[in-house]
C-alpha positions as YAML, in Angstrom:
chain: A
units: angstrom
residues:
- id: 1
  name: MET
  ca: [0.00, 0.00, 0.00]
- id: 2
  name: LYS
  ca: [1.10, 3.53, -0.81]
- id: 3
  name: TYR
  ca: [-0.14, 6.54, 1.13]
- id: 4
  name: GLY
  ca: [-0.79, 10.15, 0.27]
- id: 5
  name: PHE
  ca: [-2.41, 13.23, 1.73]
- id: 6
  name: THR
  ca: [-4.19, 16.36, 0.53]
- id: 7
  name: ILE
  ca: [-3.15, 20.00, 0.57]
- id: 8
  name: PRO
  ca: [-6.00, 22.53, 0.58]
- id: 9
  name: GLY
  ca: [-6.29, 25.15, -2.13]
- id: 10
  name: SER
  ca: [-7.47, 27.88, 0.22]
- id: 11
  name: GLY
  ca: [-7.60, 28.84, 3.88]
- id: 12
  name: PRO
  ca: [-4.83, 29.14, 6.48]
- id: 13
  name: LEU
  ca: [-3.34, 25.75, 5.63]
- id: 14
  name: SER
  ca: [-2.63, 26.94, 2.08]
- id: 15
  name: ALA
  ca: [-0.19, 29.61, 3.30]
- id: 16
  name: PRO
  ca: [3.36, 28.92, 2.07]
- id: 17
  name: GLU
  ca: [4.79, 28.28, 5.54]
- id: 18
  name: SER
  ca: [1.95, 25.84, 6.28]
- id: 19
  name: MET
  ca: [2.39, 23.98, 3.02]
- id: 20
  name: ARG
  ca: [6.13, 23.83, 3.55]
- id: 21
  name: ALA
  ca: [5.70, 22.27, 7.00]
- id: 22
  name: LEU
  ca: [3.10, 19.73, 5.85]
- id: 23
  name: VAL
  ca: [4.91, 18.46, 2.78]
- id: 24
  name: ARG
  ca: [8.33, 18.26, 4.44]
- id: 25
  name: ARG
  ca: [6.96, 16.36, 7.42]
- id: 26
  name: GLY
  ca: [4.92, 14.13, 5.13]
- id: 27
  name: GLU
  ca: [7.98, 13.30, 3.07]
- id: 28
  name: ASP
  ca: [10.09, 12.62, 6.18]
- id: 29
  name: LEU
  ca: [7.43, 10.23, 7.49]
- id: 30
  name: GLY
  ca: [7.36, 8.23, 4.27]
- id: 31
  name: PHE
  ca: [4.21, 9.37, 2.51]
- id: 32
  name: ASP
  ca: [4.33, 8.70, -1.21]
- id: 33
  name: THR
  ca: [2.10, 11.44, -2.65]
- id: 34
  name: VAL
  ca: [0.64, 14.86, -1.95]
- id: 35
  name: VAL
  ca: [-2.36, 16.06, -3.96]
- id: 36
  name: CYS
  ca: [-4.09, 19.41, -4.30]
- id: 37
  name: PRO
  ca: [-7.44, 20.50, -5.78]
- id: 38
  name: ASP
  ca: [-8.28, 22.55, -8.86]
- id: 39
  name: HIS
  ca: [-10.44, 25.62, -9.20]
- id: 40
  name: ILE
  ca: [-9.57, 28.75, -11.13]
- id: 41
  name: VAL
  ca: [-12.43, 30.98, -10.03]
- id: 42
  name: PHE
  ca: [-15.51, 30.66, -7.82]
- id: 43
  name: PRO
  ca: [-18.43, 32.69, -9.20]
- id: 44
  name: LYS
  ca: [-20.33, 34.63, -6.53]
- id: 45
  name: ASP
  ca: [-23.70, 33.13, -7.49]
- id: 46
  name: ILE
  ca: [-23.64, 29.33, -7.68]
- id: 47
  name: SER
  ca: [-26.59, 27.01, -8.18]
- id: 48
  name: SER
  ca: [-24.59, 23.95, -9.23]
- id: 49
  name: PRO
  ca: [-24.75, 21.26, -6.51]
- id: 50
  name: TYR
  ca: [-21.41, 20.12, -5.14]
- id: 51
  name: PRO
  ca: [-21.44, 16.30, -5.40]
- id: 52
  name: TYR
  ca: [-19.28, 15.38, -2.39]
- id: 53
  name: ASN
  ca: [-21.21, 16.34, 0.73]
- id: 54
  name: ALA
  ca: [-24.78, 16.20, 1.99]
- id: 55
  name: GLN
  ca: [-25.07, 20.00, 1.92]
- id: 56
  name: ALA
  ca: [-24.17, 20.06, -1.81]
- id: 57
  name: VAL
  ca: [-21.98, 23.11, -1.13]
- id: 58
  name: HIS
  ca: [-18.24, 23.28, -1.79]
- id: 59
  name: PRO
  ca: [-16.53, 24.77, 1.28]
- id: 60
  name: GLY
  ca: [-14.31, 26.96, -0.88]
- id: 61
  name: THR
  ca: [-17.23, 28.77, -2.47]
- id: 62
  name: ILE
  ca: [-18.01, 30.58, 0.78]
- id: 63
  name: GLY
  ca: [-14.77, 32.56, 0.92]
- id: 64
  name: GLY
  ca: [-14.04, 32.38, -2.79]
- id: 65
  name: ALA
  ca: [-10.26, 31.91, -2.56]
- id: 66
  name: CYS
  ca: [-8.44, 29.27, -4.59]
- id: 67
  name: LEU
  ca: [-4.78, 28.91, -5.49]
- id: 68
  name: ASP
  ca: [-3.75, 27.76, -8.95]
- id: 69
  name: GLN
  ca: [-3.17, 24.02, -8.77]
- id: 70
  name: LEU
  ca: [-0.08, 23.71, -10.97]
- id: 71
  name: THR
  ca: [1.63, 26.66, -9.32]
- id: 72
  name: VAL
  ca: [1.04, 25.03, -5.93]
- id: 73
  name: LEU
  ca: [2.60, 21.79, -7.14]
- id: 74
  name: ALA
  ca: [5.60, 23.67, -8.56]
- id: 75
  name: PHE
  ca: [6.08, 25.30, -5.16]
- id: 76
  name: ILE
  ca: [5.85, 21.92, -3.42]
- id: 77
  name: ALA
  ca: [8.32, 20.41, -5.88]
- id: 78
  name: GLY
  ca: [10.89, 22.92, -4.71]
- id: 79
  name: GLN
  ca: [10.31, 21.99, -1.06]
- id: 80
  name: THR
  ca: [10.66, 18.21, -1.50]
- id: 81
  name: THR
  ca: [12.78, 15.57, -3.18]
- id: 82
  name: THR
  ca: [10.79, 12.31, -3.24]
- id: 83
  name: LEU
  ca: [7.12, 13.18, -2.64]
- id: 84
  name: ARG
  ca: [4.98, 12.64, -5.72]
- id: 85
  name: LEU
  ca: [3.01, 15.66, -6.93]
- id: 86
  name: GLY
  ca: [-0.62, 14.87, -7.69]
- id: 87
  name: THR
  ca: [-3.63, 16.70, -9.04]
- id: 88
  name: SER
  ca: [-6.83, 15.65, -7.29]
- id: 89
  name: LEU
  ca: [-8.37, 16.49, -9.49]
- id: 90
  name: MET
  ca: [-7.42, 18.61, -12.49]
- id: 91
  name: ILE
  ca: [-10.56, 19.74, -14.30]
- id: 92
  name: VAL
  ca: [-9.20, 18.85, -17.70]
- id: 93
  name: SER
  ca: [-11.33, 21.11, -19.88]
- id: 94
  name: HIS
  ca: [-10.42, 24.24, -17.87]
- id: 95
  name: ARG
  ca: [-7.14, 24.59, -19.78]
- id: 96
  name: ASN
  ca: [-6.05, 24.46, -23.37]
- id: 97
  name: PRO
  ca: [-4.68, 20.91, -23.62]
- id: 98
  name: ILE
  ca: [-1.42, 21.91, -25.28]
- id: 99
  name: VAL
  ca: [-0.74, 24.48, -22.57]
- id: 100
  name: ALA
  ca: [-1.70, 22.03, -19.81]
- id: 101
  name: ALA
  ca: [0.37, 19.22, -21.31]
- id: 102
  name: LYS
  ca: [3.38, 21.56, -21.53]
- id: 103
  name: ALA
  ca: [3.02, 22.70, -17.90]
- id: 104
  name: LEU
  ca: [2.70, 19.11, -16.67]
- id: 105
  name: ALA
  ca: [5.65, 17.91, -18.77]
- id: 106
  name: THR
  ca: [7.74, 20.81, -17.48]
- id: 107
  name: LEU
  ca: [6.83, 20.01, -13.88]
- id: 108
  name: ASP
  ca: [7.71, 16.36, -14.46]
- id: 109
  name: VAL
  ca: [11.11, 17.31, -15.87]
- id: 110
  name: LEU
  ca: [11.92, 19.79, -13.10]
- id: 111
  name: SER
  ca: [10.76, 17.42, -10.34]
- id: 112
  name: ASN
  ca: [12.70, 14.49, -11.83]
- id: 113
  name: GLY
  ca: [9.61, 12.48, -12.73]
- id: 114
  name: ARG
  ca: [7.30, 12.96, -9.74]
- id: 115
  name: VAL
  ca: [4.00, 14.07, -11.31]
- id: 116
  name: THR
  ca: [0.73, 12.13, -11.12]
- id: 117
  name: LEU
  ca: [-2.15, 13.56, -13.12]
- id: 118
  name: GLY
  ca: [-5.53, 13.03, -11.52]
- id: 119
  name: VAL
  ca: [-8.27, 14.05, -13.96]
- id: 120
  name: GLY
  ca: [-11.94, 14.92, -13.64]
- id: 121
  name: ALA
  ca: [-14.72, 16.35, -15.76]
- id: 122
  name: GLY
  ca: [-15.85, 18.98, -13.25]
- id: 123
  name: TRP
  ca: [-19.11, 19.90, -11.56]
- id: 124
  name: LEU
  ca: [-19.30, 23.72, -11.41]
- id: 125
  name: ARG
  ca: [-21.28, 24.92, -14.44]
- id: 126
  name: GLU
  ca: [-20.87, 28.59, -13.51]
- id: 127
  name: GLU
  ca: [-17.08, 28.26, -13.49]
- id: 128
  name: PHE
  ca: [-17.15, 26.75, -16.99]
- id: 129
  name: GLU
  ca: [-19.32, 29.65, -18.19]
- id: 130
  name: THR
  ca: [-17.05, 32.25, -16.60]
- id: 131
  name: LEU
  ca: [-13.99, 30.74, -18.31]
- id: 132
  name: ASN
  ca: [-15.82, 30.67, -21.66]
- id: 133
  name: LEU
  ca: [-15.14, 26.96, -22.10]
- id: 134
  name: PRO
  ca: [-16.82, 24.41, -24.34]
- id: 135
  name: SER
  ca: [-20.32, 23.60, -23.16]
- id: 136
  name: PHE
  ca: [-20.55, 22.24, -19.63]
- id: 137
  name: ASP
  ca: [-22.89, 19.57, -20.96]
- id: 138
  name: GLU
  ca: [-20.13, 18.30, -23.26]
- id: 139
  name: ARG
  ca: [-17.47, 18.23, -20.56]
- id: 140
  name: GLY
  ca: [-17.17, 14.43, -20.56]
- id: 141
  name: ALA
  ca: [-16.41, 14.30, -24.27]
- id: 142
  name: VAL
  ca: [-14.01, 17.23, -23.95]
- id: 143
  name: THR
  ca: [-12.21, 15.53, -21.06]
- id: 144
  name: ASP
  ca: [-11.78, 12.28, -23.01]
- id: 145
  name: GLU
  ca: [-10.46, 14.10, -26.07]
- id: 146
  name: TYR
  ca: [-8.04, 16.27, -24.11]
- id: 147
  name: ILE
  ca: [-6.61, 13.25, -22.28]
- id: 148
  name: ARG
  ca: [-5.97, 11.57, -25.62]
- id: 149
  name: ALA
  ca: [-4.27, 14.78, -26.76]
- id: 150
  name: PHE
  ca: [-2.07, 14.76, -23.65]
- id: 151
  name: ILE
  ca: [-0.92, 11.23, -24.39]
- id: 152
  name: GLU
  ca: [-0.20, 12.07, -28.02]
- id: 153
  name: LEU
  ca: [1.85, 15.12, -27.06]
- id: 154
  name: TRP
  ca: [3.79, 13.25, -24.38]
- id: 155
  name: THR
  ca: [4.60, 10.13, -26.40]
- id: 156
  name: ALA
  ca: [4.71, 10.85, -30.15]
- id: 157
  name: ASP
  ca: [7.87, 11.99, -31.92]
- id: 158
  name: ASP
  ca: [5.73, 13.94, -34.40]
- id: 159
  name: PRO
  ca: [2.55, 14.69, -32.46]
- id: 160
  name: SER
  ca: [-0.65, 15.35, -34.36]
- id: 161
  name: PHE
  ca: [-4.29, 15.25, -33.38]
- id: 162
  name: GLU
  ca: [-7.57, 15.89, -35.13]
- id: 163
  name: GLY
  ca: [-10.61, 16.10, -32.90]
- id: 164
  name: LYS
  ca: [-13.78, 18.07, -32.32]
- id: 165
  name: TYR
  ca: [-12.30, 20.32, -29.63]
- id: 166
  name: ILE
  ca: [-8.55, 20.40, -30.36]
- id: 167
  name: ASN
  ca: [-6.37, 20.02, -33.43]
- id: 168
  name: PHE
  ca: [-2.62, 20.23, -33.87]
- id: 169
  name: SER
  ca: [0.12, 18.98, -36.18]
- id: 170
  name: ASN
  ca: [3.57, 19.89, -37.51]
- id: 171
  name: ILE
  ca: [4.88, 20.89, -34.07]
- id: 172
  name: HIS
  ca: [7.76, 20.08, -31.78]
- id: 173
  name: PHE
  ca: [6.64, 19.15, -28.28]
- id: 174
  name: LEU
  ca: [9.78, 18.94, -26.19]
- id: 175
  name: PRO
  ca: [10.91, 18.09, -23.65]
- id: 176
  name: LYS
  ca: [8.81, 15.02, -23.06]
- id: 177
  name: PRO
  ca: [7.98, 14.02, -19.49]
- id: 178
  name: VAL
  ca: [10.65, 12.08, -17.61]
- id: 179
  name: GLN
  ca: [8.20, 9.26, -16.87]
- id: 180
  name: LYS
  ca: [7.63, 6.72, -19.63]
- id: 181
  name: PRO
  ca: [5.52, 6.06, -21.51]
- id: 182
  name: HIS
  ca: [3.89, 9.17, -20.00]
- id: 183
  name: ILE
  ca: [2.82, 10.82, -16.76]
- id: 184
  name: PRO
  ca: [0.53, 8.40, -14.85]
- id: 185
  name: ILE
  ca: [-3.15, 9.28, -15.21]
- id: 186
  name: TRP
  ca: [-5.54, 8.73, -12.31]
- id: 187
  name: VAL
  ca: [-9.15, 9.04, -13.43]
- id: 188
  name: GLY
  ca: [-11.40, 10.57, -10.80]
- id: 189
  name: GLY
  ca: [-15.15, 10.30, -10.45]
- id: 190
  name: GLU
  ca: [-17.54, 7.63, -9.27]
- id: 191
  name: SER
  ca: [-20.05, 7.43, -12.12]
- id: 192
  name: ASN
  ca: [-20.21, 4.69, -14.73]
- id: 193
  name: ARG
  ca: [-18.75, 7.12, -17.26]
- id: 194
  name: ALA
  ca: [-15.78, 7.78, -14.97]
- id: 195
  name: ILE
  ca: [-15.25, 4.04, -14.58]
- id: 196
  name: ARG
  ca: [-15.33, 3.64, -18.37]
- id: 197
  name: ARG
  ca: [-12.80, 6.46, -18.72]
- id: 198
  name: ALA
  ca: [-10.48, 4.81, -16.19]
- id: 199
  name: ALA
  ca: [-10.81, 1.46, -17.94]
- id: 200
  name: ARG
  ca: [-10.08, 2.96, -21.34]
- id: 201
  name: MET
  ca: [-7.19, 5.33, -20.63]
- id: 202
  name: GLY
  ca: [-6.33, 5.44, -16.93]
- id: 203
  name: ASN
  ca: [-3.41, 4.06, -15.00]
- id: 204
  name: ALA
  ca: [-5.60, 4.17, -11.91]
- id: 205
  name: TRP
  ca: [-9.16, 4.89, -10.83]
- id: 206
  name: HIS
  ca: [-9.26, 7.62, -8.16]
- id: 207
  name: PRO
  ca: [-12.70, 7.80, -6.50]
- id: 208
  name: LEU
  ca: [-13.92, 9.58, -3.38]
- id: 209
  name: GLY
  ca: [-16.30, 7.82, -1.02]
- id: 210
  name: THR
  ca: [-18.61, 10.72, -0.16]
- id: 211
  name: ASN
  ca: [-20.63, 11.16, -3.37]
- id: 212
  name: PRO
  ca: [-24.27, 10.53, -2.31]
- id: 213
  name: ASP
  ca: [-25.23, 9.61, -5.87]
- id: 214
  name: PHE
  ca: [-22.52, 6.94, -6.09]
- id: 215
  name: PRO
  ca: [-21.73, 5.96, -2.49]
- id: 216
  name: LEU
  ca: [-18.45, 4.14, -1.92]
- id: 217
  name: GLY
  ca: [-18.15, 4.67, 1.82]
- id: 218
  name: THR
  ca: [-17.90, 0.99, 2.78]
- id: 219
  name: PRO
  ca: [-15.54, -1.73, 1.56]
- id: 220
  name: GLU
  ca: [-18.48, -3.62, 0.07]
- id: 221
  name: LEU
  ca: [-19.66, -0.68, -2.02]
- id: 222
  name: LEU
  ca: [-16.16, 0.10, -3.23]
- id: 223
  name: LYS
  ca: [-15.50, -3.55, -4.10]
- id: 224
  name: ALA
  ca: [-18.65, -3.72, -6.22]
- id: 225
  name: SER
  ca: [-17.46, -0.73, -8.26]
- id: 226
  name: MET
  ca: [-13.96, -2.17, -8.48]
- id: 227
  name: ASP
  ca: [-15.47, -5.33, -9.96]
- id: 228
  name: ARG
  ca: [-17.28, -3.21, -12.56]
- id: 229
  name: LEU
  ca: [-14.00, -1.45, -13.31]
- id: 230
  name: ALA
  ca: [-12.21, -4.79, -13.85]
- id: 231
  name: ALA
  ca: [-14.94, -6.07, -16.15]
- id: 232
  name: ARG
  ca: [-14.97, -2.87, -18.15]
- id: 233
  name: THR
  ca: [-11.16, -2.85, -18.42]
- id: 234
  name: GLN
  ca: [-11.26, -6.34, -19.88]
- id: 235
  name: ARG
  ca: [-13.88, -5.23, -22.43]
- id: 236
  name: GLU
  ca: [-11.51, -2.42, -23.41]
- id: 237
  name: GLY
  ca: [-8.88, -5.06, -24.17]
- id: 238
  name: ARG
  ca: [-6.67, -4.17, -21.22]
- id: 239
  name: ASP
  ca: [-5.45, -6.17, -18.25]
- id: 240
  name: PRO
  ca: [-7.34, -5.12, -15.10]
- id: 241
  name: LYS
  ca: [-4.04, -5.28, -13.22]
- id: 242
  name: ASP
  ca: [-2.88, -2.30, -15.29]
- id: 243
  name: VAL
  ca: [-5.54, -0.06, -13.71]
- id: 244
  name: GLU
  ca: [-4.83, 0.49, -10.03]
- id: 245
  name: VAL
  ca: [-7.25, 1.89, -7.47]
- id: 246
  name: ALA
  ca: [-6.21, 5.03, -5.57]
- id: 247
  name: PHE
  ca: [-8.99, 5.67, -3.05]
- id: 248
  name: ARG
  ca: [-9.34, 9.08, -1.46]
- id: 249
  name: VAL
  ca: [-10.20, 8.75, 2.24]
- id: 250
  name: SER
  ca: [-12.35, 11.48, 3.80]
- id: 251
  name: THR
  ca: [-13.36, 9.65, 6.99]
- id: 252
  name: PHE
  ca: [-10.02, 9.47, 8.78]
- id: 253
  name: ASP
  ca: [-10.59, 10.38, 12.45]
- id: 254
  name: PRO
  ca: [-8.15, 9.24, 15.14]
- id: 255
  name: ALA
  ca: [-10.37, 10.82, 17.83]
- id: 256
  name: SER
  ca: [-13.14, 8.31, 17.15]
- id: 257
  name: ASP
  ca: [-13.43, 5.19, 19.31]
- id: 258
  name: GLY
  ca: [-14.19, 3.18, 16.16]
- id: 259
  name: SER
  ca: [-17.47, 1.81, 17.47]
- id: 260
  name: ASP
  ca: [-19.52, 3.21, 14.58]
- id: 261
  name: GLY
  ca: [-17.60, 1.10, 12.05]
- id: 262
  name: ILE
  ca: [-16.73, 4.02, 9.78]
- id: 263
  name: PRO
  ca: [-13.64, 3.04, 7.74]
- id: 264
  name: PHE
  ca: [-10.37, 4.63, 8.86]
- id: 265
  name: ALA
  ca: [-11.93, 6.17, 11.98]
- id: 266
  name: GLY
  ca: [-10.76, 4.91, 15.35]
- id: 267
  name: PRO
  ca: [-7.66, 3.84, 17.27]
- id: 268
  name: PRO
  ca: [-4.52, 2.54, 15.53]
- id: 269
  name: ASP
  ca: [-5.50, -1.15, 15.54]
- id: 270
  name: LYS
  ca: [-8.87, -0.33, 13.96]
- id: 271
  name: VAL
  ca: [-7.40, 1.88, 11.23]
- id: 272
  name: ALA
  ca: [-4.70, -0.72, 10.51]
- id: 273
  name: GLU
  ca: [-7.39, -3.40, 10.13]
- id: 274
  name: ASP
  ca: [-9.26, -1.16, 7.68]
- id: 275
  name: ILE
  ca: [-6.09, -0.64, 5.63]
- id: 276
  name: ARG
  ca: [-5.53, -4.39, 5.45]
- id: 277
  name: THR
  ca: [-9.13, -4.85, 4.29]
- id: 278
  name: TYR
  ca: [-8.77, -2.35, 1.47]
- id: 279
  name: GLU
  ca: [-5.38, -3.73, 0.48]
- id: 280
  name: ALA
  ca: [-6.83, -7.24, 0.26]
- id: 281
  name: MET
  ca: [-9.54, -5.86, -2.05]
- id: 282
  name: GLY
  ca: [-6.88, -4.59, -4.43]
- id: 283
  name: VAL
  ca: [-6.63, -0.90, -3.46]
- id: 284
  name: THR
  ca: [-3.04, 0.21, -4.10]
- id: 285
  name: ASN
  ca: [-3.08, 3.82, -2.87]
- id: 286
  name: LEU
  ca: [-4.91, 5.57, -0.03]
- id: 287
  name: ILE
  ca: [-4.99, 9.36, -0.18]
- id: 288
  name: PHE
  ca: [-5.98, 10.82, 3.19]
- id: 289
  name: ASP
  ca: [-7.88, 14.05, 3.49]
- id: 290
  name: PHE
  ca: [-6.79, 14.90, 7.01]
- id: 291
  name: GLY
  ca: [-9.37, 17.70, 7.12]
- id: 292
  name: GLY
  ca: [-12.19, 15.17, 6.62]
- id: 293
  name: VAL
  ca: [-14.60, 14.73, 9.51]
- id: 294
  name: ALA
  ca: [-12.08, 16.38, 11.82]
- id: 295
  name: SER
  ca: [-12.11, 19.66, 9.88]
- id: 296
  name: SER
  ca: [-13.52, 21.61, 12.80]
- id: 297
  name: ARG
  ca: [-10.42, 20.73, 14.81]
- id: 298
  name: VAL
  ca: [-7.92, 21.69, 12.12]
- id: 299
  name: GLY
  ca: [-6.61, 25.20, 12.52]
- id: 300
  name: ASP
  ca: [-2.88, 25.16, 11.78]
- id: 301
  name: PRO
  ca: [-0.29, 22.81, 10.31]
- id: 302
  name: SER
  ca: [0.50, 21.21, 13.66]
- id: 303
  name: ASP
  ca: [-3.03, 19.75, 13.75]
- id: 304
  name: ILE
  ca: [-2.47, 18.03, 10.42]
- id: 305
  name: ILE
  ca: [1.05, 16.96, 11.34]
- id: 306
  name: VAL
  ca: [-0.35, 15.20, 14.41]
- id: 307
  name: MET
  ca: [-2.59, 13.21, 12.09]
- id: 308
  name: GLN
  ca: [0.27, 12.49, 9.68]
- id: 309
  name: GLU
  ca: [2.34, 11.18, 12.59]
- id: 310
  name: PHE
  ca: [-0.53, 9.14, 14.00]
- id: 311
  name: LEU
  ca: [-0.96, 7.36, 10.69]
- id: 312
  name: ALA
  ca: [2.74, 6.87, 9.97]
- id: 313
  name: LEU
  ca: [4.04, 6.09, 13.46]
- id: 314
  name: GLU
  ca: [1.06, 4.41, 15.14]
- id: 315
  name: VAL
  ca: [-0.91, 2.79, 12.31]
- id: 316
  name: TRP
  ca: [1.56, 1.72, 9.64]
- id: 317
  name: PRO
  ca: [3.64, -0.51, 11.98]
- id: 318
  name: ARG
  ca: [0.42, -2.38, 12.81]
- id: 319
  name: VAL
  ca: [-0.42, -2.95, 9.14]
...
């Protein structure tokens, strides 16, 4: 099992000194990956429902602040040497795919091959409209096409692409990413379309367990979707073993006594048992959102570092 953690895109924990403390301690403790979210602008009037909590409201929309995802990862790259740099998730259609592919390839070169690209189609219609993007209702098709364009740019000696939303040819695209054949792609989302996208072009499926429309909050629910992923991957002519599962954990809570049975909430033995359960199912990466259910107790980096240390020093030895 590999472990990662999230960095917020806004709030006090997104200050440079806070980020620096979190990523350096995470790297020292042996975490594999840090991921950060993606929004470019929050419109003031939002009617789009946020899919990942019961309130259907993204916490960042209240204050409106959001750091640029790729700039955050470039900053983190300069503070670390081994920690992988992940997008969770990049809203693919927010950026021209040639520009995005260049930024990601550059980050991979400058970080010596540490980038993981988590991709999603997005949920915030008003943000799409503000950015004057292709239709929000076509975002799935745009996402699929842009991912194919990324792969072409990163792998072909003479890249060319002819699609509905992007076309290019007769260009140099250098340097290529350090990682071969290309930067790993983790496909986010819990819907059947997201599972199909992961099966077709992903190196991993990267779901979150808190989507009420596609609940994955128990091992049984996640395993059922993993079985659908494996079957779909086979239909795509790929080996299911080539598509890993990187599950994002939002229920981590060391203050819980574990009696409610919520995965990853409870004392060290309980959390270690949960990790073994998910590992036996075939999950290869667990990305912990240390804000999660304990968000009301998180006020500065030391609160998160306590959770990092609890997981690394108390739980991992029991796994």
